[in-house]
Backbone as XML, in Angstrom:
<?xml version="1.0"?>
<chain id="A" units="angstrom">
  <residue number="1" name="MET">
    <atom name="N" x="58.369" y="11.560" z="39.648"/>
    <atom name="CA" x="58.878" y="11.531" z="38.271"/>
    <atom name="C" x="58.126" y="12.571" z="37.437"/>
  </residue>
  <residue number="2" name="THR">
    <atom name="N" x="58.881" y="13.301" z="36.608"/>
    <atom name="CA" x="58.259" y="14.284" z="35.765"/>
    <atom name="C" x="57.895" y="13.670" z="34.402"/>
  </residue>
  <residue number="3" name="ILE">
    <atom name="N" x="57.144" y="14.474" z="33.624"/>
    <atom name="CA" x="56.788" y="14.008" z="32.303"/>
    <atom name="C" x="58.036" y="13.780" z="31.420"/>
  </residue>
  <residue number="4" name="ASP">
    <atom name="N" x="58.985" y="14.666" z="31.566"/>
    <atom name="CA" x="60.240" y="14.585" z="30.807"/>
    <atom name="C" x="60.945" y="13.225" z="31.036"/>
  </residue>
  <residue number="5" name="LYS">
    <atom name="N" x="61.088" y="12.887" z="32.267"/>
    <atom name="CA" x="61.781" y="11.640" z="32.627"/>
    <atom name="C" x="60.920" y="10.443" z="32.206"/>
  </residue>
  <residue number="6" name="ALA">
    <atom name="N" x="59.557" y="10.561" z="32.342"/>
    <atom name="CA" x="58.729" y="9.464" z="31.923"/>
    <atom name="C" x="58.829" y="9.189" z="30.440"/>
  </residue>
  <residue number="7" name="VAL">
    <atom name="N" x="58.825" y="10.233" z="29.620"/>
    <atom name="CA" x="58.928" y="10.146" z="28.186"/>
    <atom name="C" x="60.231" y="9.526" z="27.780"/>
  </residue>
  <residue number="8" name="LEU">
    <atom name="N" x="61.309" y="9.972" z="28.319"/>
    <atom name="CA" x="62.621" y="9.436" z="28.021"/>
    <atom name="C" x="62.774" y="8.004" z="28.466"/>
  </residue>
  <residue number="9" name="SER">
    <atom name="N" x="62.295" y="7.733" z="29.635"/>
    <atom name="CA" x="62.329" y="6.305" z="30.160"/>
    <atom name="C" x="61.482" y="5.416" z="29.301"/>
  </residue>
  <residue number="10" name="PHE">
    <atom name="N" x="60.305" y="5.867" z="28.879"/>
    <atom name="CA" x="59.472" y="5.057" z="28.064"/>
    <atom name="C" x="60.077" y="4.773" z="26.651"/>
  </residue>
  <residue number="11" name="ALA">
    <atom name="N" x="60.728" y="5.833" z="26.137"/>
    <atom name="CA" x="61.344" y="5.644" z="24.791"/>
    <atom name="C" x="62.491" y="4.691" z="24.879"/>
  </residue>
  <residue number="12" name="GLY">
    <atom name="N" x="63.311" y="4.813" z="25.961"/>
    <atom name="CA" x="64.440" y="3.864" z="26.142"/>
    <atom name="C" x="63.976" y="2.424" z="26.352"/>
  </residue>
  <residue number="13" name="PHE">
    <atom name="N" x="62.920" y="2.260" z="27.110"/>
    <atom name="CA" x="62.317" y="0.929" z="27.355"/>
    <atom name="C" x="61.863" y="0.334" z="26.016"/>
  </residue>
  <residue number="14" name="MET">
    <atom name="N" x="61.169" y="1.156" z="25.207"/>
    <atom name="CA" x="60.645" y="0.625" z="23.936"/>
    <atom name="C" x="61.768" y="0.205" z="22.958"/>
  </residue>
  <residue number="15" name="VAL">
    <atom name="N" x="62.875" y="0.954" z="22.967"/>
    <atom name="CA" x="63.983" y="0.612" z="22.104"/>
    <atom name="C" x="64.594" y="-0.725" z="22.590"/>
  </residue>
  <residue number="16" name="LEU">
    <atom name="N" x="64.771" y="-0.819" z="23.869"/>
    <atom name="CA" x="65.375" y="-2.098" z="24.412"/>
    <atom name="C" x="64.414" y="-3.265" z="24.210"/>
  </residue>
  <residue number="17" name="LEU">
    <atom name="N" x="63.098" y="-3.060" z="24.385"/>
    <atom name="CA" x="62.127" y="-4.104" z="24.114"/>
    <atom name="C" x="62.141" y="-4.549" z="22.667"/>
  </residue>
  <residue number="18" name="SER">
    <atom name="N" x="62.240" y="-3.580" z="21.728"/>
    <atom name="CA" x="62.232" y="-3.944" z="20.361"/>
    <atom name="C" x="63.531" y="-4.719" z="19.976"/>
  </residue>
  <residue number="19" name="LEU">
    <atom name="N" x="64.661" y="-4.379" z="20.569"/>
    <atom name="CA" x="65.874" y="-5.132" z="20.374"/>
    <atom name="C" x="65.746" y="-6.575" z="20.840"/>
  </residue>
  <residue number="20" name="VAL">
    <atom name="N" x="65.166" y="-6.739" z="21.992"/>
    <atom name="CA" x="64.993" y="-8.127" z="22.522"/>
    <atom name="C" x="64.040" y="-8.898" z="21.644"/>
  </residue>
  <residue number="21" name="LEU">
    <atom name="N" x="62.934" y="-8.275" z="21.209"/>
    <atom name="CA" x="62.012" y="-8.955" z="20.313"/>
    <atom name="C" x="62.602" y="-9.259" z="18.964"/>
  </residue>
  <residue number="22" name="THR">
    <atom name="N" x="63.494" y="-8.385" z="18.496"/>
    <atom name="CA" x="64.192" y="-8.666" z="17.230"/>
    <atom name="C" x="65.123" y="-9.935" z="17.402"/>
  </residue>
  <residue number="23" name="LEU">
    <atom name="N" x="65.817" y="-9.972" z="18.466"/>
    <atom name="CA" x="66.717" y="-11.137" z="18.647"/>
    <atom name="C" x="65.922" y="-12.419" z="18.877"/>
  </residue>
  <residue number="24" name="ALA">
    <atom name="N" x="64.781" y="-12.294" z="19.517"/>
    <atom name="CA" x="63.999" y="-13.540" z="19.898"/>
    <atom name="C" x="63.092" y="-14.012" z="18.754"/>
  </residue>
  <residue number="25" name="PHE">
    <atom name="N" x="62.548" y="-13.049" z="17.966"/>
    <atom name="CA" x="61.522" y="-13.448" z="17.011"/>
    <atom name="C" x="61.813" y="-13.104" z="15.539"/>
  </residue>
  <residue number="26" name="SER">
    <atom name="N" x="61.856" y="-11.835" z="15.242"/>
    <atom name="CA" x="61.963" y="-11.419" z="13.841"/>
    <atom name="C" x="62.630" y="-10.057" z="13.733"/>
  </residue>
  <residue number="27" name="GLN">
    <atom name="N" x="63.301" y="-9.853" z="12.604"/>
    <atom name="CA" x="63.923" y="-8.532" z="12.369"/>
    <atom name="C" x="62.907" y="-7.475" z="12.079"/>
  </residue>
  <residue number="28" name="TRP">
    <atom name="N" x="61.626" y="-7.797" z="11.864"/>
    <atom name="CA" x="60.598" y="-6.830" z="11.626"/>
    <atom name="C" x="60.375" y="-5.960" z="12.914"/>
  </residue>
  <residue number="29" name="TRP">
    <atom name="N" x="60.767" y="-6.415" z="14.028"/>
    <atom name="CA" x="60.638" y="-5.635" z="15.266"/>
    <atom name="C" x="61.493" y="-4.402" z="15.239"/>
  </residue>
  <residue number="30" name="LEU">
    <atom name="N" x="62.518" y="-4.363" z="14.407"/>
    <atom name="CA" x="63.358" y="-3.148" z="14.257"/>
    <atom name="C" x="62.545" y="-1.948" z="13.771"/>
  </residue>
  <residue number="31" name="LEU">
    <atom name="N" x="61.382" y="-2.234" z="13.144"/>
    <atom name="CA" x="60.499" y="-1.106" z="12.774"/>
    <atom name="C" x="60.014" y="-0.344" z="13.989"/>
  </residue>
  <residue number="32" name="LEU">
    <atom name="N" x="59.830" y="-1.005" z="15.094"/>
    <atom name="CA" x="59.437" y="-0.296" z="16.343"/>
    <atom name="C" x="60.554" y="0.598" z="16.791"/>
  </residue>
  <residue number="33" name="THR">
    <atom name="N" x="61.781" y="0.187" z="16.670"/>
    <atom name="CA" x="62.908" y="1.041" z="17.030"/>
    <atom name="C" x="62.955" y="2.265" z="16.097"/>
  </residue>
  <residue number="34" name="ALA">
    <atom name="N" x="62.749" y="2.059" z="14.799"/>
    <atom name="CA" x="62.695" y="3.160" z="13.838"/>
    <atom name="C" x="61.534" y="4.104" z="14.203"/>
  </residue>
  <residue number="35" name="PHE">
    <atom name="N" x="60.373" y="3.571" z="14.550"/>
    <atom name="CA" x="59.260" y="4.442" z="14.919"/>
    <atom name="C" x="59.576" y="5.298" z="16.121"/>
  </residue>
  <residue number="36" name="VAL">
    <atom name="N" x="60.200" y="4.648" z="17.168"/>
    <atom name="CA" x="60.516" y="5.474" z="18.331"/>
    <atom name="C" x="61.539" y="6.542" z="17.994"/>
  </residue>
  <residue number="37" name="GLY">
    <atom name="N" x="62.509" y="6.218" z="17.233"/>
    <atom name="CA" x="63.545" y="7.198" z="16.793"/>
    <atom name="C" x="62.949" y="8.334" z="15.988"/>
  </residue>
  <residue number="38" name="LEU">
    <atom name="N" x="62.039" y="8.014" z="15.083"/>
    <atom name="CA" x="61.421" y="9.081" z="14.278"/>
    <atom name="C" x="60.532" y="9.958" z="15.118"/>
  </residue>
  <residue number="39" name="ASN">
    <atom name="N" x="59.855" y="9.334" z="16.085"/>
    <atom name="CA" x="58.987" y="10.094" z="16.982"/>
    <atom name="C" x="59.840" y="11.083" z="17.837"/>
  </residue>
  <residue number="40" name="LEU">
    <atom name="N" x="60.990" y="10.608" z="18.349"/>
    <atom name="CA" x="61.872" y="11.454" z="19.114"/>
    <atom name="C" x="62.384" y="12.600" z="18.245"/>
  </residue>
  <residue number="41" name="LEU">
    <atom name="N" x="62.722" y="12.292" z="16.992"/>
    <atom name="CA" x="63.233" y="13.329" z="16.103"/>
    <atom name="C" x="62.202" y="14.404" z="15.811"/>
  </residue>
  <residue number="42" name="GLN">
    <atom name="N" x="60.962" y="13.996" z="15.547"/>
    <atom name="CA" x="59.916" y="14.982" z="15.202"/>
    <atom name="C" x="59.550" y="15.746" z="16.542"/>
  </residue>
  <residue number="43" name="THR">
    <atom name="N" x="59.677" y="15.128" z="17.673"/>
    <atom name="CA" x="59.439" y="15.851" z="18.918"/>
    <atom name="C" x="60.465" y="16.899" z="19.113"/>
  </residue>
  <residue number="44" name="GLY">
    <atom name="N" x="61.692" y="16.640" z="18.745"/>
    <atom name="CA" x="62.803" y="17.573" z="18.861"/>
    <atom name="C" x="62.546" y="18.850" z="17.988"/>
  </residue>
  <residue number="45" name="PHE">
    <atom name="N" x="61.993" y="18.583" z="16.801"/>
    <atom name="CA" x="61.774" y="19.717" z="15.875"/>
    <atom name="C" x="60.465" y="20.461" z="16.186"/>
  </residue>
  <residue number="46" name="THR">
    <atom name="N" x="59.427" y="19.774" z="16.570"/>
    <atom name="CA" x="58.101" y="20.406" z="16.661"/>
    <atom name="C" x="57.687" y="20.688" z="18.119"/>
  </residue>
  <residue number="47" name="GLY">
    <atom name="N" x="58.232" y="19.963" z="19.073"/>
    <atom name="CA" x="57.819" y="20.089" z="20.441"/>
    <atom name="C" x="56.540" y="19.323" z="20.786"/>
  </residue>
  <residue number="48" name="PHE">
    <atom name="N" x="55.954" y="18.664" z="19.765"/>
    <atom name="CA" x="54.712" y="17.857" z="19.939"/>
    <atom name="C" x="55.110" y="16.424" z="20.242"/>
  </residue>
  <residue number="49" name="CYS">
    <atom name="N" x="54.653" y="15.927" z="21.418"/>
    <atom name="CA" x="54.956" y="14.555" z="21.828"/>
    <atom name="C" x="53.746" y="13.840" z="22.286"/>
  </residue>
  <residue number="50" name="PRO">
    <atom name="N" x="53.221" y="12.878" z="21.512"/>
    <atom name="CA" x="52.018" y="12.140" z="21.949"/>
    <atom name="C" x="52.181" y="11.458" z="23.243"/>
  </residue>
  <residue number="51" name="ALA">
    <atom name="N" x="53.374" y="10.891" z="23.554"/>
    <atom name="CA" x="53.585" y="10.244" z="24.852"/>
    <atom name="C" x="53.510" y="11.174" z="26.005"/>
  </residue>
  <residue number="52" name="ALA">
    <atom name="N" x="54.005" y="12.410" z="25.824"/>
    <atom name="CA" x="53.878" y="13.437" z="26.888"/>
    <atom name="C" x="52.429" y="13.787" z="27.157"/>
  </residue>
  <residue number="53" name="MET">
    <atom name="N" x="51.637" y="13.803" z="26.110"/>
    <atom name="CA" x="50.216" y="14.133" z="26.296"/>
    <atom name="C" x="49.532" y="13.035" z="27.122"/>
  </residue>
  <residue number="54" name="ILE">
    <atom name="N" x="49.863" y="11.773" z="26.801"/>
    <atom name="CA" x="49.326" y="10.683" z="27.513"/>
    <atom name="C" x="49.737" y="10.659" z="28.995"/>
  </residue>
  <residue number="55" name="PHE">
    <atom name="N" x="51.011" y="10.923" z="29.242"/>
    <atom name="CA" x="51.519" y="10.928" z="30.628"/>
    <atom name="C" x="50.864" y="12.118" z="31.386"/>
  </residue>
  <residue number="56" name="LYS">
    <atom name="N" x="50.635" y="13.232" z="30.733"/>
    <atom name="CA" x="49.947" y="14.381" z="31.368"/>
    <atom name="C" x="48.538" y="14.012" z="31.764"/>
  </residue>
  <residue number="57" name="LYS">
    <atom name="N" x="47.805" y="13.321" z="30.893"/>
    <atom name="CA" x="46.454" y="12.892" z="31.218"/>
    <atom name="C" x="46.446" y="11.851" z="32.364"/>
  </residue>
  <residue number="58" name="LEU">
    <atom name="N" x="47.510" y="11.106" z="32.517"/>
    <atom name="CA" x="47.624" y="10.133" z="33.592"/>
    <atom name="C" x="48.024" y="10.779" z="34.910"/>
  </residue>
  <residue number="59" name="GLY">
    <atom name="N" x="48.316" y="12.084" z="34.902"/>
    <atom name="CA" x="48.548" y="12.770" z="36.148"/>
    <atom name="C" x="50.008" y="12.942" z="36.544"/>
  </residue>
  <residue number="60" name="VAL">
    <atom name="N" x="50.905" y="12.631" z="35.550"/>
    <atom name="CA" x="52.323" y="12.810" z="35.874"/>
    <atom name="C" x="52.599" y="14.314" z="35.896"/>
  </residue>
  <residue number="61" name="LYS">
    <atom name="N" x="53.409" y="14.740" z="36.869"/>
    <atom name="CA" x="53.642" y="16.202" z="37.024"/>
    <atom name="C" x="54.543" y="16.713" z="35.862"/>
  </residue>
  <residue number="62" name="PRO">
    <atom name="N" x="54.326" y="17.922" z="35.423"/>
    <atom name="CA" x="55.071" y="18.542" z="34.343"/>
    <atom name="C" x="56.496" y="18.701" z="34.663"/>
  </residue>
  <residue number="63" name="GLY">
    <atom name="N" x="57.311" y="18.700" z="33.597"/>
    <atom name="CA" x="58.776" y="18.945" z="33.761"/>
    <atom name="C" x="59.089" y="20.228" z="32.999"/>
  </residue>
  <residue number="64" name="ALA">
    <atom name="N" x="60.332" y="20.374" z="32.636"/>
    <atom name="CA" x="60.791" y="21.601" z="32.000"/>
    <atom name="C" x="60.499" y="21.578" z="30.490"/>
  </residue>
  <residue number="65" name="ALA">
    <atom name="N" x="60.561" y="20.425" z="29.835"/>
    <atom name="CA" x="60.447" y="20.355" z="28.376"/>
    <atom name="C" x="58.983" y="20.192" z="27.930"/>
  </residue>
  <residue number="66" name="PHE">
    <atom name="N" x="58.264" y="19.307" z="28.538"/>
    <atom name="CA" x="56.896" y="18.971" z="28.090"/>
    <atom name="C" x="55.928" y="19.492" z="29.103"/>
  </residue>
  <residue number="67" name="ASN">
    <atom name="N" x="55.249" y="20.603" z="28.809"/>
    <atom name="CA" x="54.266" y="21.160" z="29.730"/>
    <atom name="C" x="52.863" y="20.835" z="29.301"/>
  </residue>
</chain>
């Protein structure tokens, strides 16, 4: 798995997790969905992705987008 796939998989997992938590507990969990969306948006504009940096330090091999 490359960093690109890891970042996108992690973002998708967090969105789905926040939706489940919203349905089970409180609507405040939608803030997690908003945070993930804003982070993806800023990554698209700046190329800076904190999750990609973490995956790189964990030894995940680089992909095309996040080196």
